[in-house]
N, CA, C and O atoms as a GROMACS GRO file, in nm:
protein
  572
    1MET      N    1   8.588   8.054   7.615
    1MET     CA    2   8.700   8.117   7.478
    1MET      C    3   8.811   8.148   7.548
    1MET      O    4   8.833   8.186   7.663
    2LYS      N    5   8.864   8.127   7.471
    2LYS     CA    6   9.032   8.105   7.531
    2LYS      C    7   9.124   8.325   7.523
    2LYS      O    8   9.155   8.422   7.454
    3HIS      N    9   9.122   8.313   7.548
    3HIS     CA   10   9.228   8.470   7.636
    3HIS      C   11   9.403   8.443   7.606
    3HIS      O   12   9.490   8.356   7.619
    4LYS      N   13   9.377   8.633   7.538
    4LYS     CA   14   9.553   8.622   7.576
    4LYS      C   15   9.604   8.656   7.703
    4LYS      O   16   9.558   8.768   7.728
    5VAL      N   17   9.666   8.623   7.786
    5VAL     CA   18   9.685   8.668   7.948
    5VAL      C   19   9.731   8.766   7.938
    5VAL      O   20   9.688   8.858   8.008
    6ALA      N   21   9.891   8.799   7.802
    6ALA     CA   22   9.901   8.948   7.846
    6ALA      C   23   9.786   9.052   7.829
    6ALA      O   24   9.787   9.152   7.900
    7GLU      N   25   9.693   9.034   7.742
    7GLU     CA   26   9.612   9.087   7.721
    7GLU      C   27   9.455   9.108   7.788
    7GLU      O   28   9.348   9.161   7.760
    8LEU      N   29   9.526   9.022   7.902
    8LEU     CA   30   9.405   9.057   8.014
    8LEU      C   31   9.403   9.177   8.099
    8LEU      O   32   9.506   9.242   8.090
    9GLU      N   33   9.285   9.240   8.207
    9GLU     CA   34   9.299   9.374   8.221
    9GLU      C   35   9.168   9.356   8.251
    9GLU      O   36   9.091   9.328   8.159
   10GLY      N   37   9.114   9.369   8.402
   10GLY     CA   38   8.993   9.422   8.443
   10GLY      C   39   8.903   9.322   8.532
   10GLY      O   40   8.950   9.285   8.639
   11THR      N   41   8.744   9.265   8.483
   11THR     CA   42   8.712   9.218   8.496
   11THR      C   43   8.752   9.028   8.467
   11THR      O   44   8.724   8.942   8.550
   12LEU      N   45   8.808   9.005   8.352
   12LEU     CA   46   8.808   8.929   8.300
   12LEU      C   47   8.985   8.861   8.303
   12LEU      O   48   9.039   8.755   8.273
   13LEU      N   49   9.014   8.951   8.340
   13LEU     CA   50   9.138   8.957   8.483
   13LEU      C   51   9.166   8.915   8.604
   13LEU      O   52   9.263   8.864   8.660
   14ASP      N   53   9.019   8.960   8.641
   14ASP     CA   54   8.964   8.943   8.792
   14ASP      C   55   8.958   8.737   8.741
   14ASP      O   56   9.024   8.640   8.780
   15ALA      N   57   8.845   8.753   8.640
   15ALA     CA   58   8.763   8.580   8.625
   15ALA      C   59   8.900   8.505   8.654
   15ALA      O   60   8.907   8.408   8.731
   16ALA      N   61   9.028   8.567   8.575
   16ALA     CA   62   9.146   8.417   8.520
   16ALA      C   63   9.191   8.405   8.706
   16ALA      O   64   9.209   8.290   8.744
   17VAL      N   65   9.211   8.530   8.825
   17VAL     CA   66   9.320   8.511   8.894
   17VAL      C   67   9.242   8.409   8.980
   17VAL      O   68   9.299   8.327   9.052
   18ALA      N   69   9.076   8.421   8.965
   18ALA     CA   70   8.970   8.312   9.034
   18ALA      C   71   9.001   8.171   9.019
   18ALA      O   72   9.012   8.077   9.098
   19LYS      N   73   9.017   8.190   8.829
   19LYS     CA   74   9.061   8.083   8.878
   19LYS      C   75   9.167   7.966   8.863
   19LYS      O   76   9.166   7.845   8.838
   20ALA      N   77   9.252   8.058   8.891
   20ALA     CA   78   9.401   8.008   8.889
   20ALA      C   79   9.443   7.987   9.088
   20ALA      O   80   9.539   7.933   9.144
   21GLU      N   81   9.302   8.069   9.154
   21GLU     CA   82   9.331   8.062   9.261
   21GLU      C   83   9.221   7.937   9.298
   21GLU      O   84   9.209   7.880   9.406
   22GLY      N   85   9.131   7.910   9.152
   22GLY     CA   86   9.073   7.757   9.226
   22GLY      C   87   8.946   7.813   9.271
   22GLY      O   88   8.870   7.717   9.286
   23LEU      N   89   8.872   7.950   9.308
   23LEU     CA   90   8.784   7.948   9.382
   23LEU      C   91   8.670   7.987   9.238
   23LEU      O   92   8.702   8.040   9.131
   24PRO      N   93   8.547   7.942   9.279
   24PRO     CA   94   8.396   7.941   9.227
   24PRO      C   95   8.401   8.103   9.164
   24PRO      O   96   8.453   8.208   9.201
   25PHE      N   97   8.356   8.079   9.101
   25PHE     CA   98   8.368   8.240   9.079
   25PHE      C   99   8.195   8.289   8.955
   25PHE      O  100   8.119   8.204   8.910
   26VAL      N  101   8.184   8.407   8.936
   26VAL     CA  102   8.088   8.470   8.850
   26VAL      C  103   8.084   8.543   8.838
   26VAL      O  104   8.097   8.612   8.939
   27ILE      N  105   8.060   8.625   8.686
   27ILE     CA  106   8.076   8.759   8.679
   27ILE      C  107   7.941   8.833   8.661
   27ILE      O  108   7.864   8.793   8.574
   28ASP      N  109   7.903   8.961   8.755
   28ASP     CA  110   7.875   8.991   8.755
   28ASP      C  111   7.794   9.091   8.679
   28ASP      O  112   7.864   9.081   8.579
   29ARG      N  113   7.668   9.214   8.629
   29ARG     CA  114   7.648   9.285   8.538
   29ARG      C  115   7.478   9.375   8.633
   29ARG      O  116   7.372   9.337   8.683
   30TYR      N  117   7.538   9.483   8.613
   30TYR     CA  118   7.439   9.557   8.635
   30TYR      C  119   7.428   9.771   8.598
   30TYR      O  120   7.508   9.865   8.592
   31GLU      N  121   7.333   9.758   8.588
   31GLU     CA  122   7.263   9.874   8.505
   31GLU      C  123   7.305  10.011   8.628
   31GLU      O  124   7.236  10.032   8.728
   32ARG      N  125   7.390  10.066   8.603
   32ARG     CA  126   7.354  10.207   8.699
   32ARG      C  127   7.219  10.309   8.692
   32ARG      O  128   7.183  10.329   8.576
   33GLU      N  129   7.148  10.369   8.784
   33GLU     CA  130   7.079  10.438   8.718
   33GLU      C  131   7.082  10.583   8.657
   33GLU      O  132   7.017  10.626   8.562
   34HIS      N  133   7.192  10.658   8.750
   34HIS     CA  134   7.236  10.814   8.771
   34HIS      C  135   7.284  10.800   8.625
   34HIS      O  136   7.209  10.873   8.561
   35ASP      N  137   7.344  10.760   8.568
   35ASP     CA  138   7.428  10.755   8.417
   35ASP      C  139   7.405  10.642   8.268
   35ASP      O  140   7.452  10.653   8.154
   36GLY      N  141   7.299  10.520   8.335
   36GLY     CA  142   7.246  10.470   8.266
   36GLY      C  143   7.400  10.416   8.187
   36GLY      O  144   7.424  10.452   8.071
   37GLY      N  145   7.478  10.345   8.247
   37GLY     CA  146   7.628  10.298   8.240
   37GLY      C  147   7.594  10.192   8.300
   37GLY      O  148   7.515  10.182   8.394
   38ARG      N  149   7.694  10.047   8.209
   38ARG     CA  150   7.691   9.926   8.242
   38ARG      C  151   7.768   9.943   8.278
   38ARG      O  152   7.839  10.029   8.227
   39GLU      N  153   7.833   9.837   8.454
   39GLU     CA  154   7.931   9.823   8.531
   39GLU      C  155   7.906   9.598   8.506
   39GLU      O  156   7.810   9.524   8.480
   40GLU      N  157   8.033   9.582   8.530
   40GLU     CA  158   8.023   9.426   8.632
   40GLU      C  159   8.200   9.460   8.677
   40GLU      O  160   8.291   9.542   8.666
   41TRP      N  161   8.140   9.262   8.764
   41TRP     CA  162   8.306   9.274   8.806
   41TRP      C  163   8.304   9.157   8.858
   41TRP      O  164   8.214   9.075   8.845
   42VAL      N  165   8.428   9.142   8.934
   42VAL     CA  166   8.374   8.919   8.927
   42VAL      C  167   8.353   8.928   9.075
   42VAL      O  168   8.410   9.003   9.154
   43MET      N  169   8.238   8.816   9.105
   43MET     CA  170   8.250   8.714   9.264
   43MET      C  171   8.300   8.634   9.299
   43MET      O  172   8.228   8.544   9.255
   44ALA      N  173   8.374   8.587   9.350
   44ALA     CA  174   8.410   8.478   9.357
   44ALA      C  175   8.451   8.412   9.534
   44ALA      O  176   8.562   8.446   9.576
   45ALA      N  177   8.384   8.343   9.607
   45ALA     CA  178   8.452   8.282   9.684
   45ALA      C  179   8.539   8.320   9.675
   45ALA      O  180   8.630   8.342   9.595
   46ARG      N  181   8.486   8.339   9.850
   46ARG     CA  182   8.660   8.431   9.950
   46ARG      C  183   8.701   8.339  10.052
   46ARG      O  184   8.598   8.333  10.119
   47PRO      N  185   8.826   8.225  10.136
   47PRO     CA  186   8.832   8.205  10.258
   47PRO      C  187   8.776   8.306  10.367
   47PRO      O  188   8.833   8.414  10.363
   48GLY      N  189   8.668   8.293  10.472
   48GLY     CA  190   8.720   8.404  10.564
   48GLY      C  191   8.664   8.522  10.536
   48GLY      O  192   8.692   8.625  10.599
   49TYR      N  193   8.588   8.517  10.449
   49TYR     CA  194   8.481   8.594  10.377
   49TYR      C  195   8.337   8.630  10.512
   49TYR      O  196   8.225   8.579  10.502
   50ALA      N  197   8.373   8.712  10.611
   50ALA     CA  198   8.223   8.660  10.660
   50ALA      C  199   8.082   8.724  10.597
   50ALA      O  200   8.070   8.831  10.536
   51GLY      N  201   8.037   8.682  10.612
   51GLY     CA  202   7.840   8.660  10.592
   51GLY      C  203   7.833   8.661  10.481
   51GLY      O  204   7.730   8.716  10.440
   52ALA      N  205   7.914   8.615  10.390
   52ALA     CA  206   7.912   8.586  10.208
   52ALA      C  207   7.830   8.447  10.165
   52ALA      O  208   7.877   8.343  10.210
   53ASP      N  209   7.760   8.441  10.115
   53ASP     CA  210   7.761   8.364   9.982
   53ASP      C  211   7.836   8.265   9.961
   53ASP      O  212   7.946   8.277  10.016
   54ASP      N  213   7.809   8.095   9.857
   54ASP     CA  214   7.942   8.041   9.846
   54ASP      C  215   8.004   8.128   9.702
   54ASP      O  216   8.103   8.081   9.646
   55LEU      N  217   7.960   8.218   9.665
   55LEU     CA  218   8.056   8.300   9.574
   55LEU      C  219   8.098   8.428   9.593
   55LEU      O  220   8.133   8.515   9.513
   56GLY      N  221   8.087   8.424   9.741
   56GLY     CA  222   8.127   8.594   9.808
   56GLY      C  223   8.047   8.726   9.803
   56GLY      O  224   8.096   8.839   9.799
   57ARG      N  225   7.911   8.692   9.803
   57ARG     CA  226   7.864   8.841   9.788
   57ARG      C  227   7.786   8.798   9.936
   57ARG      O  228   7.740   8.704  10.000
   58ARG      N  229   7.823   9.002   9.935
   58ARG     CA  230   7.692   8.953  10.108
   58ARG      C  231   7.605   9.005  10.128
   58ARG      O  232   7.569   9.091  10.048
   59ARG      N  233   7.547   8.986  10.218
   59ARG     CA  234   7.387   9.077  10.231
   59ARG      C  235   7.380   9.194  10.146
   59ARG      O  236   7.347   9.246  10.039
   60VAL      N  237   7.444   9.205  10.287
   60VAL     CA  238   7.426   9.414  10.260
   60VAL      C  239   7.494   9.478  10.192
   60VAL      O  240   7.465   9.590  10.150
   61ASP      N  241   7.599   9.415  10.169
   61ASP     CA  242   7.779   9.507  10.103
   61ASP      C  243   7.834   9.381  10.039
   61ASP      O  244   7.891   9.288  10.096
   62ARG      N  245   7.787   9.404   9.829
   62ARG     CA  246   7.893   9.321   9.794
   62ARG      C  247   7.988   9.423   9.722
   62ARG      O  248   7.968   9.524   9.655
   63LYS      N  249   8.101   9.352   9.764
   63LYS     CA  250   8.227   9.367   9.772
   63LYS      C  251   8.325   9.290   9.658
   63LYS      O  252   8.392   9.204   9.715
   64PRO      N  253   8.350   9.297   9.533
   64PRO     CA  254   8.400   9.247   9.475
   64PRO      C  255   8.533   9.197   9.460
   64PRO      O  256   8.610   9.231   9.551
   65PHE      N  257   8.582   9.121   9.364
   65PHE     CA  258   8.668   8.996   9.391
   65PHE      C  259   8.765   9.114   9.329
   65PHE      O  260   8.669   9.154   9.263
   66SER      N  261   8.856   9.193   9.297
   66SER     CA  262   8.966   9.250   9.227
   66SER      C  263   9.084   9.236   9.265
   66SER      O  264   9.138   9.322   9.334
   67PRO      N  265   9.128   9.158   9.238
   67PRO     CA  266   9.350   9.143   9.264
   67PRO      C  267   9.440   9.204   9.176
   67PRO      O  268   9.562   9.214   9.184
   68SER      N  269   9.302   9.272   9.029
   68SER     CA  270   9.427   9.343   8.953
   68SER      C  271   9.370   9.499   9.028
   68SER      O  272   9.418   9.580   8.948
   69THR      N  273   9.299   9.578   9.130
   69THR     CA  274   9.333   9.672   9.146
   69THR      C  275   9.323   9.690   9.254
   69THR      O  276   9.350   9.801   9.300
   70ASP      N  277   9.263   9.549   9.362
   70ASP     CA  278   9.233   9.570   9.534
   70ASP      C  279   9.399   9.536   9.547
   70ASP      O  280   9.450   9.446   9.481
   71TRP      N  281   9.481   9.628   9.651
   71TRP     CA  282   9.590   9.488   9.729
   71TRP      C  283   9.527   9.451   9.837
   71TRP      O  284   9.587   9.364   9.900
   72GLN      N  285   9.425   9.487   9.884
   72GLN     CA  286   9.393   9.387   9.999
   72GLN      C  287   9.384   9.218   9.878
   72GLN      O  288   9.447   9.114   9.900
   73HIS      N  289   9.288   9.242   9.755
   73HIS     CA  290   9.311   9.074   9.698
   73HIS      C  291   9.396   9.064   9.657
   73HIS      O  292   9.436   8.969   9.724
   74GLY      N  293   9.517   9.096   9.551
   74GLY     CA  294   9.636   9.107   9.530
   74GLY      C  295   9.718   9.149   9.572
   74GLY      O  296   9.700   9.268   9.547
   75GLY      N  297   9.815   9.141   9.630
   75GLY     CA  298   9.894   9.175   9.781
   75GLY      C  299   9.911   9.041   9.848
   75GLY      O  300  10.030   9.008   9.849
   76PRO      N  301   9.811   8.934   9.919
   76PRO     CA  302   9.899   8.846   9.986
   76PRO      C  303   9.917   8.708   9.871
   76PRO      O  304   9.986   8.608   9.892
   77ILE      N  305   9.830   8.738   9.739
   77ILE     CA  306   9.897   8.639   9.644
   77ILE      C  307  10.050   8.727   9.539
   77ILE      O  308  10.124   8.703   9.444
   78ILE      N  309  10.029   8.804   9.614
   78ILE     CA  310  10.222   8.850   9.559
   78ILE      C  311  10.297   8.842   9.606
   78ILE      O  312  10.413   8.845   9.564
   79GLU      N  313  10.235   8.820   9.784
   79GLU     CA  314  10.356   8.734   9.876
   79GLU      C  315  10.382   8.682   9.844
   79GLU      O  316  10.490   8.690   9.784
   80ARG      N  317  10.264   8.506   9.852
   80ARG     CA  318  10.264   8.408   9.899
   80ARG      C  319  10.331   8.319   9.752
   80ARG      O  320  10.389   8.211   9.741
   81GLU      N  321  10.294   8.412   9.662
   81GLU     CA  322  10.372   8.325   9.508
   81GLU      C  323  10.551   8.384   9.525
   81GLU      O  324  10.659   8.327   9.505
   82GLN      N  325  10.514   8.522   9.572
   82GLN     CA  326  10.642   8.527   9.601
   82GLN      C  327  10.706   8.555   9.438
   82GLN      O  328  10.799   8.506   9.374
   83ILE      N  329  10.606   8.656   9.412
   83ILE     CA  330  10.615   8.730   9.228
   83ILE      C  331  10.739   8.866   9.209
   83ILE      O  332  10.679   8.949   9.141
   84ALA      N  333  10.792   8.887   9.220
   84ALA     CA  334  10.873   8.973   9.188
   84ALA      C  335  10.843   9.099   9.090
   84ALA      O  336  10.864   9.073   8.971
   85VAL      N  337  10.808   9.204   9.112
   85VAL     CA  338  10.744   9.329   9.085
   85VAL      C  339  10.853   9.388   8.988
   85VAL      O  340  10.955   9.357   9.050
   86VAL      N  341  10.899   9.457   8.870
   86VAL     CA  342  11.005   9.558   8.884
   86VAL      C  343  10.916   9.662   8.777
   86VAL      O  344  10.850   9.642   8.675
   87SER      N  345  10.961   9.820   8.881
   87SER     CA  346  10.928   9.951   8.858
   87SER      C  347  10.954   9.920   8.705
   87SER      O  348  11.012   9.825   8.652
   88PRO      N  349  10.867  10.072   8.631
   88PRO     CA  350  10.886  10.039   8.472
   88PRO      C  351  11.076  10.133   8.401
   88PRO      O  352  11.112  10.167   8.288
   89ASP      N  353  11.156  10.142   8.560
   89ASP     CA  354  11.300  10.164   8.478
   89ASP      C  355  11.351  10.098   8.519
   89ASP      O  356  11.353  10.112   8.642
   90ILE      N  357  11.425   9.989   8.471
   90ILE     CA  358  11.475   9.848   8.520
   90ILE      C  359  11.605   9.926   8.517
   90ILE      O  360  11.616  10.002   8.421
   91SER      N  361  11.719   9.920   8.617
   91SER     CA  362  11.863   9.993   8.560
   91SER      C  363  11.885   9.833   8.528
   91SER      O  364  11.820   9.737   8.570
   92ASN      N  365  11.988   9.837   8.449
   92ASN     CA  366  12.079   9.792   8.323
   92ASN      C  367  12.284   9.850   8.317
   92ASN      O  368  12.354   9.930   8.254
   93MET      N  369  12.296   9.759   8.414
   93MET     CA  370  12.474   9.816   8.421
   93MET      C  371  12.484   9.986   8.416
   93MET      O  372  12.561  10.057   8.351
   94GLY      N  373  12.348  10.031   8.534
   94GLY     CA  374  12.426  10.187   8.518
   94GLY      C  375  12.348  10.280   8.484
   94GLY      O  376  12.319  10.394   8.520
   95ARG      N  377  12.306  10.168   8.368
   95ARG     CA  378  12.198  10.268   8.284
   95ARG      C  379  12.019  10.229   8.254
   95ARG      O  380  11.966  10.118   8.264
   96VAL      N  381  11.966  10.337   8.223
   96VAL     CA  382  11.844  10.331   8.283
   96VAL      C  383  11.737  10.272   8.082
   96VAL      O  384  11.717  10.324   7.972
   97ARG      N  385  11.712  10.163   8.140
   97ARG     CA  386  11.619  10.099   7.995
   97ARG      C  387  11.509  10.111   8.036
   97ARG      O  388  11.464  10.056   8.137
   98HIS      N  389  11.436  10.202   7.945
   98HIS     CA  390  11.252  10.163   7.938
   98HIS      C  391  11.164  10.025   7.956
   98HIS      O  392  11.208   9.928   7.894
   99VAL      N  393  11.076  10.009   8.013
   99VAL     CA  394  11.064   9.887   7.954
   99VAL      C  395  10.848   9.912   7.931
   99VAL      O  396  10.802  10.024   7.952
  100LYS      N  397  10.804   9.859   7.912
  100LYS     CA  398  10.659   9.907   7.861
  100LYS      C  399  10.529   9.806   8.005
  100LYS      O  400  10.460   9.706   8.022
  101GLY      N  401  10.576   9.933   8.067
  101GLY     CA  402  10.493   9.983   8.206
  101GLY      C  403  10.551   9.850   8.316
  101GLY      O  404  10.671   9.821   8.312
  102TRP      N  405  10.480   9.793   8.388
  102TRP     CA  406  10.594   9.738   8.547
  102TRP      C  407  10.568   9.550   8.459
  102TRP      O  408  10.491   9.494   8.380
  103HIS      N  409  10.676   9.523   8.529
  103HIS     CA  410  10.704   9.415   8.461
  103HIS      C  411  10.738   9.306   8.627
  103HIS      O  412  10.810   9.323   8.726
  104ALA      N  413  10.633   9.189   8.577
  104ALA     CA  414  10.658   9.076   8.707
  104ALA      C  415  10.674   8.967   8.639
  104ALA      O  416  10.642   8.952   8.521
  105SER      N  417  10.750   8.843   8.748
  105SER     CA  418  10.819   8.773   8.718
  105SER      C  419  10.782   8.654   8.816
  105SER      O  420  10.788   8.700   8.930
  106ILE      N  421  10.748   8.529   8.819
  106ILE     CA  422  10.794   8.413   8.958
  106ILE      C  423  10.812   8.307   8.841
  106ILE      O  424  10.779   8.292   8.723
  107PRO      N  425  10.918   8.208   8.990
  107PRO     CA  426  10.973   8.090   8.860
  107PRO      C  427  10.804   7.996   8.862
  107PRO      O  428  10.686   8.028   8.875
  108TRP      N  429  10.886   7.856   8.836
  108TRP     CA  430  10.786   7.762   8.850
  108TRP      C  431  10.841   7.631   8.716
  108TRP      O  432  10.917   7.622   8.620
  109THR      N  433  10.743   7.550   8.793
  109THR     CA  434  10.816   7.394   8.748
  109THR      C  435  10.797   7.359   8.605
  109THR      O  436  10.723   7.267   8.638
  110ILE      N  437  10.798   7.350   8.484
  110ILE     CA  438  10.664   7.207   8.384
  110ILE      C  439  10.814   7.130   8.385
  110ILE      O  440  10.927   7.168   8.356
  111ASP      N  441  10.763   7.008   8.429
  111ASP     CA  442  10.794   6.897   8.370
  111ASP      C  443  10.879   6.872   8.375
  111ASP      O  444  10.943   6.792   8.306
  112GLY      N  445  10.922   6.967   8.509
  112GLY     CA  446  11.056   6.837   8.560
  112GLY      C  447  11.148   6.985   8.579
  112GLY      O  448  11.223   7.013   8.672
  113GLU      N  449  11.119   7.059   8.467
  113GLU     CA  450  11.182   7.183   8.353
  113GLU      C  451  11.213   7.297   8.520
  113GLU      O  452  11.110   7.287   8.586
  114ASN      N  453  11.310   7.386   8.591
  114ASN     CA  454  11.288   7.510   8.656
  114ASN      C  455  11.287   7.654   8.521
  114ASN      O  456  11.378   7.667   8.439
  115SER      N  457  11.147   7.758   8.532
  115SER     CA  458  11.130   7.821   8.487
  115SER      C  459  11.094   7.940   8.576
  115SER      O  460  11.106   7.961   8.696
  116PHE      N  461  11.058   7.993   8.500
  116PHE     CA  462  10.984   8.190   8.529
  116PHE      C  463  10.886   8.175   8.396
  116PHE      O  464  10.906   8.124   8.286
  117ALA      N  465  10.768   8.243   8.454
  117ALA     CA  466  10.662   8.317   8.336
  117ALA      C  467  10.706   8.435   8.368
  117ALA      O  468  10.754   8.447   8.480
  118SER      N  469  10.702   8.535   8.292
  118SER     CA  470  10.676   8.659   8.249
  118SER      C  471  10.560   8.782   8.207
  118SER      O  472  10.513   8.793   8.093
  119GLU      N  473  10.531   8.853   8.300
  119GLU     CA  474  10.447   8.952   8.246
  119GLU      C  475  10.448   9.045   8.250
  119GLU      O  476  10.436   9.087   8.365
  120PHE      N  477  10.460   9.143   8.154
  120PHE     CA  478  10.443   9.311   8.171
  120PHE      C  479  10.251   9.385   8.208
  120PHE      O  480  10.142   9.338   8.178
  121GLY      N  481  10.293   9.522   8.290
  121GLY     CA  482  10.162   9.586   8.250
  121GLY      C  483  10.154   9.715   8.228
  121GLY      O  484  10.236   9.789   8.175
  122PRO      N  485  10.012   9.747   8.289
  122PRO     CA  486  10.026   9.894   8.284
  122PRO      C  487  10.084   9.969   8.462
  122PRO      O  488  10.136  10.075   8.495
  123THR      N  489  10.040   9.848   8.536
  123THR     CA  490  10.027   9.884   8.676
  123THR      C  491  10.105   9.747   8.760
  123THR      O  492  10.127   9.643   8.700
  124PRO      N  493  10.134   9.762   8.878
  124PRO     CA  494  10.237   9.635   8.916
  124PRO      C  495  10.074   9.551   8.986
  124PRO      O  496  10.060   9.430   8.968
  125LEU      N  497   9.990   9.615   9.044
  125LEU     CA  498   9.899   9.491   9.014
  125LEU      C  499   9.909   9.402   8.897
  125LEU      O  500   9.979   9.301   8.900
  126ILE      N  501   9.833   9.444   8.783
  126ILE     CA  502   9.740   9.372   8.658
  126ILE      C  503   9.840   9.361   8.649
  126ILE      O  504   9.840   9.238   8.657
  127ALA      N  505  10.017   9.404   8.629
  127ALA     CA  506  10.162   9.302   8.621
  127ALA      C  507  10.176   9.119   8.668
  127ALA      O  508  10.168   9.018   8.598
  128ALA      N  509  10.190   9.130   8.762
  128ALA     CA  510  10.133   9.075   8.905
  128ALA      C  511  10.078   8.974   8.831
  128ALA      O  512  10.121   8.915   8.732
  129MET      N  513   9.966   8.961   8.900
  129MET     CA  514   9.868   8.953   8.800
  129MET      C  515   9.866   8.839   8.712
  129MET      O  516   9.863   8.721   8.747
  130ARG      N  517   9.868   8.910   8.529
  130ARG     CA  518   9.844   8.825   8.434
  130ARG      C  519   9.981   8.724   8.512
  130ARG      O  520   9.969   8.605   8.540
  131CYS      N  521  10.098   8.804   8.532
  131CYS     CA  522  10.208   8.665   8.558
  131CYS      C  523  10.219   8.563   8.673
  131CYS      O  524  10.327   8.526   8.718
  132PHE      N  525  10.082   8.517   8.721
  132PHE     CA  526  10.026   8.433   8.829
  132PHE      C  527   9.920   8.344   8.769
  132PHE      O  528   9.896   8.232   8.813
  133VAL      N  529   9.851   8.404   8.657
  133VAL     CA  530   9.760   8.350   8.606
  133VAL      C  531   9.841   8.267   8.454
  133VAL      O  532   9.795   8.158   8.418
  134ALA      N  533   9.976   8.338   8.366
  134ALA     CA  534  10.071   8.239   8.330
  134ALA      C  535  10.092   8.169   8.378
  134ALA      O  536  10.048   8.064   8.331
  135SER      N  537  10.186   8.155   8.529
  135SER     CA  538  10.171   8.038   8.612
  135SER      C  539  10.136   7.979   8.586
  135SER      O  540  10.199   7.878   8.552
  136LYS      N  541   9.999   7.990   8.579
  136LYS     CA  542   9.930   7.880   8.611
  136LYS      C  543   9.866   7.834   8.483
  136LYS      O  544   9.890   7.714   8.492
  137PHE      N  545   9.782   7.853   8.335
  137PHE     CA  546   9.772   7.848   8.255
  137PHE      C  547   9.855   7.903   8.112
  137PHE      O  548   9.821   7.956   8.006
  138GLY      N  549   9.970   7.862   8.169
  138GLY     CA  550  10.026   7.922   7.978
  138GLY      C  551  10.015   8.065   7.928
  138GLY      O  552  10.011   8.158   8.009
  139ASP      N  553  10.012   8.078   7.831
  139ASP     CA  554   9.970   8.186   7.742
  139ASP      C  555   9.857   8.227   7.716
  139ASP      O  556   9.831   8.332   7.656
  140GLU      N  557   9.753   8.120   7.775
  140GLU     CA  558   9.646   8.184   7.718
  140GLU      C  559   9.542   8.113   7.810
  140GLU      O  560   9.563   7.994   7.830
  141VAL      N  561   9.429   8.174   7.872
  141VAL     CA  562   9.343   8.107   7.943
  141VAL      C  563   9.242   8.079   7.930
  141VAL      O  564   9.192   8.190   7.914
  142GLU      N  565   9.088   7.947   7.918
  142GLU     CA  566   8.938   7.933   7.886
  142GLU      C  567   8.913   7.992   7.949
  142GLU      O  568   8.941   7.945   8.060
  143LEU      N  569   8.838   8.151   7.960
  143LEU     CA  570   8.703   8.212   8.009
  143LEU      C  571   8.583   8.128   8.013
  143LEU      O  572   8.476   8.175   8.051
   0.00000   0.00000   0.00000
């Protein structure tokens, strides 16, 4: 199913990042006993994840791959890809301009032409991860 990158969040955004990273992943789901609610998360293979099986699951402790909420997962991607993240208030010639959440951009090359991917999000990590996914797949991603 195709999803608009600008609308991705939560589990789907984390899955899209795993796909952009070229990592095998699954979306795990479970029912919580204490309130009957349902949770889901992305499990992805991560290099250097000691004691993990091929999808990043540990025998004792399962830690989801959540680059859209966990700086330990998303931060290295931002640094490696040199994604610029700008706060919600952007100074524009001495005046403050309000934008829709955080803004992230990344330079990229398409068909030999230099361009950039640009996305917004309610948090810096969501904006940056949407931007990263857009730089790999464009405006839509198949999940």
